[in-house]
C-alpha positions as CSV (number, residue, x, y, z in Angstrom):
1,M,33.0,-66.3,-77.5
2,T,30.1,-65.9,-74.6
3,L,30.9,-66.5,-70.8
4,R,29.4,-70.0,-69.1
5,Q,26.8,-69.1,-66.7
6,P,28.7,-69.4,-63.5
7,F,30.5,-66.2,-64.5
8,R,28.5,-63.9,-66.3
9,P,26.5,-61.3,-64.4
10,L,23.6,-61.6,-62.4
11,R,21.7,-58.8,-64.3
12,P,24.1,-56.7,-66.5
13,D,21.1,-54.2,-67.1
14,L,21.3,-53.2,-63.8
15,D,25.2,-52.5,-63.7
16,K,24.9,-48.7,-63.8
17,F,22.3,-48.4,-60.9
18,L,23.8,-50.9,-58.9
19,F,27.5,-49.4,-59.5
20,A,26.8,-45.6,-59.1
21,A,27.5,-43.7,-55.9
22,V,25.2,-43.3,-52.6
23,G,26.9,-40.3,-51.6
24,D,30.6,-40.5,-49.6
25,E,30.9,-42.3,-46.6
26,V,34.3,-41.6,-44.7
27,K,37.1,-40.6,-45.6
28,G,35.3,-39.5,-48.7
29,I,35.1,-43.0,-50.4
30,P,32.0,-43.5,-52.5
31,L,29.1,-45.8,-50.9
32,S,27.7,-47.8,-54.4
33,V,24.4,-48.8,-54.6
34,V,25.1,-52.0,-54.2
35,S,26.7,-51.5,-51.0
36,A,24.2,-49.6,-49.6
37,L,21.8,-52.2,-50.1
38,T,23.5,-54.6,-49.0
39,R,24.2,-52.8,-45.6
40,L,20.4,-52.7,-45.3
41,G,20.1,-56.7,-45.0
42,L,18.7,-56.7,-48.7
43,D,19.6,-58.4,-52.0
44,P,21.0,-55.6,-54.6
45,W,19.8,-57.0,-57.8
46,K,16.1,-58.2,-56.1
47,E,15.8,-54.9,-54.9
48,A,17.5,-53.0,-58.1
49,G,14.7,-55.4,-60.2
50,R,12.0,-54.6,-57.6
51,L,12.9,-50.6,-57.8
52,S,12.9,-51.1,-62.0
53,S,8.9,-52.6,-61.9
54,L,7.9,-50.4,-59.7
55,S,6.9,-46.5,-61.4
56,Y,9.3,-43.8,-61.6
57,H,7.7,-41.8,-58.6
58,E,7.3,-45.0,-57.1
59,A,10.5,-45.8,-57.3
60,I,12.2,-42.9,-56.4
61,E,9.7,-42.8,-53.1
62,Q,11.3,-46.5,-51.9
63,L,14.8,-45.9,-52.9
64,A,14.6,-42.6,-50.5
65,R,13.1,-44.5,-47.9
66,L,15.9,-46.5,-48.4
67,I,18.6,-44.6,-48.6
68,A,17.7,-42.2,-45.5
69,E,17.6,-45.6,-43.3
70,L,21.2,-46.3,-44.4
71,P,22.9,-46.5,-40.5
72,G,25.5,-43.7,-39.8
73,S,23.3,-41.2,-42.8
74,S,22.4,-37.9,-41.8
75,R,20.7,-37.4,-44.7
76,T,17.3,-35.6,-44.4
77,F,14.5,-37.1,-46.7
78,S,14.7,-34.2,-49.0
79,E,18.0,-34.8,-49.4
80,A,17.7,-38.8,-49.9
81,R,14.7,-38.1,-52.6
82,D,17.0,-36.0,-54.9
83,I,19.7,-38.5,-54.7
84,A,16.9,-41.3,-55.8
85,G,16.0,-39.1,-58.2
86,S,19.2,-39.1,-60.0
87,L,19.7,-43.3,-58.8
88,V,16.3,-44.3,-60.7
89,N,17.5,-42.6,-64.0
90,L,19.8,-45.1,-64.2
91,L,17.2,-48.3,-63.7
92,P,16.4,-49.9,-67.3
93,K,12.6,-49.5,-67.1
94,H,9.7,-48.5,-65.4
95,N,6.4,-50.0,-65.2
96,T,3.8,-47.3,-65.8
97,S,0.7,-49.0,-64.3
98,P,-0.5,-47.5,-61.3
99,E,-0.3,-50.1,-58.9
100,S,2.9,-50.3,-56.6
101,A,5.1,-53.1,-55.2
102,P,4.6,-53.6,-51.8
103,Q,7.1,-52.3,-49.6
104,V,10.6,-53.9,-49.0
105,Q,11.3,-55.2,-44.9
106,I,14.6,-53.5,-43.9
107,R,16.5,-56.1,-42.1
108,P,18.2,-54.9,-39.2
109,R,22.2,-54.5,-40.0
110,F,23.7,-57.1,-37.5
111,F,21.1,-59.7,-35.9
112,R,21.9,-62.3,-33.1
113,P,21.5,-66.1,-34.4
114,A,18.7,-67.4,-33.0
115,L,19.7,-69.8,-30.2
116,R,18.7,-73.7,-30.9
117,R,16.8,-75.6,-28.2
118,P,19.0,-77.7,-26.3
119,S,18.9,-81.6,-27.2
120,I,17.4,-83.4,-24.4
121,I,20.8,-85.5,-24.8
122,W,22.4,-82.6,-23.0
123,V,19.3,-81.6,-20.4
124,I,20.3,-85.4,-19.0
125,C,23.9,-85.2,-19.1
126,F,23.4,-81.8,-17.3
127,V,20.9,-83.3,-14.9
128,L,23.3,-86.6,-14.3
129,A,26.5,-84.1,-13.6
130,A,24.3,-82.1,-11.6
131,A,23.3,-85.1,-9.4
132,A,26.7,-86.5,-9.6
133,L,27.9,-83.0,-8.2
134,I,25.4,-83.1,-5.3
135,G,26.1,-86.9,-4.4
136,V,30.1,-85.4,-4.0
137,V,29.1,-82.8,-1.5
138,A,26.6,-84.2,0.5
139,H,28.8,-87.8,1.3
140,G,32.8,-85.5,0.6
141,S,33.5,-88.5,-1.6
142,F,32.2,-90.0,-5.2
143,P,29.6,-92.5,-4.5
144,F,31.8,-95.4,-6.2
145,S,35.3,-96.2,-6.7
146,I,37.5,-96.9,-9.5
147,G,40.0,-98.7,-8.2
148,G,38.3,-101.1,-5.5
149,P,37.8,-100.3,-1.8
């Protein structure tokens, strides 16, 4: 019996690579490739697919760069290259063509969402409220009364 599409793994051929340990975190907890790529703001399955399409040496260099850029990491680039070399061996296949894929852009780990521009309605409401407040301050009371004179 095969699993229905929503329950199938995304790319089972990438599982060995994605769930391998990059190193240890605080208190000896292993850090997986999935977690490391996610911390860098990358989609782990897309990035693993991209790396598997590269030549062996190019995949090592690009993965080493990613490992070296992990937040809180104190690894040198040569240490990151050694780790990347063992991890790239877990990828399903490597492209042997000399062309290389473009470098991946790492998104900041934490980013501030862009503030939306205030709509014109809110600007008008603010201007009217400011005008009412200025009228109260200038005249000592509201310019209109609710209950009559």
